[in-house]
Residue, then its C-alpha position, 0 to 999 in steps of 0.5 A: m629407833s630408826s623408822i627406815s624399813v630394812t630388807s635383805q637388800t640393805w646390806l647390798q645397798n649400804f655395804r661394799p665388801y673387799v678381800n685384802g683390798t680388792k672389791v668383791r661382789w656379795p654373791d662372789l665372796y668366798l674365803s679360802l685360807m691355808a693354815g697360817e694364812c690371814i686375810d682382811l675382810t673389809l666392809e666399806f660404807e662411805y655413803s650409808y645412812l647408817i653411819g653414826d646411828p646408835e642402832s648400827p653397831l654390827k658384828l661378824c659371826c662364824e659357824p661352826d664353832v671357831e675353836s674347832l675350825g682354828l679361825e681367829c679374828d680381830p676384832p673377835f667374832g661376835q664383838l660389836v663394832e660401831m660405825k662411828e661418824g668419820l669412818i667409811e669402812l671397818t676391817w676384820h683380820i681373819c687368820a687360820r691357825k690350823t688345818s681343819g679342812a672344814p668349810f665355814e660360813l660367816h655373816f654380819e648382824m646388826p642386832f640393835y637395828q629392829g628388823m635388820p636381817p643378817s647379811p648374805l652368807v660369806p662361805g669359806k674353807i680352811e684348805d686341806v694340806l697334802i704331801d704332793s710329792l717326795r723326791c731326792d737328788r740321789p736315790v741311788t748312791y754310795v754308802g756314807y754319802e748325803v742324800n738331800a730330800q724334799a717333800l712338797m706341801l700343797a693346799s687342796p684344792s687350790g694347789r697353792p704351796q703351803p708354808g709352815a707345815t711340819l713333817k715327820w721323817s724316817y729312813a731305814e726305820k729310824s727317825l730323822p729330824d722334823s722339818i717345816s715347809g718354806t714359802d715355796g711349800n718344800a720341806l727339806n731333810t738330809l740323810i746318810a745312805e746306808l747299805g742296801e735298799h731302804t725306805l724314806a718316809v714322810v708323814q704329817p703329824s697329829g694322826n693325819l694319814d697323809s704320807k709318801t715313801l721313796e726307796i733309797t739304794g746305798l751301794p758299796m763304796p768303791d775303791a775310787t781315785f781320779y786322774g787327769a786333774s786339770f786347773e786352767p788357767k793358772r794365771l788370769n785376770l780379775g773376773e775370769t774363771i778357773h775351770i777344773s776337770l777330772v775323771a773318777q775311776e776304779r783304782f784297779s780296773m780303771g773303769r770310770l765311775e758315776g756318782i763319786k763325790v768331789i769337793l772343791k776347796q780354797d785354802e781348806k774351805n769348801i767352796d763347791m761340791s759335785y758328783s761324777d757323771d755317767r762318763g766318770q767326769v767331774r767339772m767345776t768352776f771357780t771365779p776368784a774374788q780378788s787379785g793375788s795368788g792362791r791355791i785350790s784343791v779337789h778332794m775325792y771321797a771313796q774308800t780312801e781320799s784322793s786329792a790334787s791341788s794347784s796354785f793360781l795368780v789373779l792379776d788386777a786391772e793394772g796387771 
């Protein structure tokens, strides 16, 4: 048994904590994790007299119960780890497996070393995950058109984007497929607009009351066509761009229409999509990837489909 007296200062004098490789003072330690996030908590002890001492095995402890928190650790919480000769540090890999929104406290213990008090507390929290916003690209559109929606998931209170969060969606009181937030925190979904005003809703599963809603208005599909379709230039050098323009209009009144979908195709393959602006205008571009001849076409989708096409010739560097 060691005869060296120990106090609460022993931890501060012999161990230097790091979080993900960054040195942190004991009083400044605070662990904030999002669901699915992992951190490395390291104790460095290069010059400690405790290295190799048979009474120096230590363990990392967590309060409250780790299962209710959703915390996992490697090596596991409560498992003794030796400070073997030749080692200068030990690392615990800590992961949050679910969102609990709960605080926790960690501390180290050296149970075989007589009189050694627990280390200073290491407080932390598994952050709440909230739906920050719900938006879509076309809140007012025509029946049958696609609407692309996204919900932004943020951890609270840090405000960091939360990846891996599952959301449940519904539109017009019918379920849509679930989606999972990406690395930017956005969860994406697509719906087909129905006639009238209907609610798009997104909620977190497992009884979480967090939700957001958005009203989507589906207008009757107009009898639309277009005029003035232009494809210029038709003869160009490799690397140059073809500019396509047209105007959407109501077939009989000739009034210009906003929000009409137009698809650009090359050899029947979709290569771009756009919607007419508030002046009924549609503008798109296409840059051929190789020399030679080809054909592109525009297709307007309303009550009936309208289309126009043009051939082009791309000259190579020697042309």
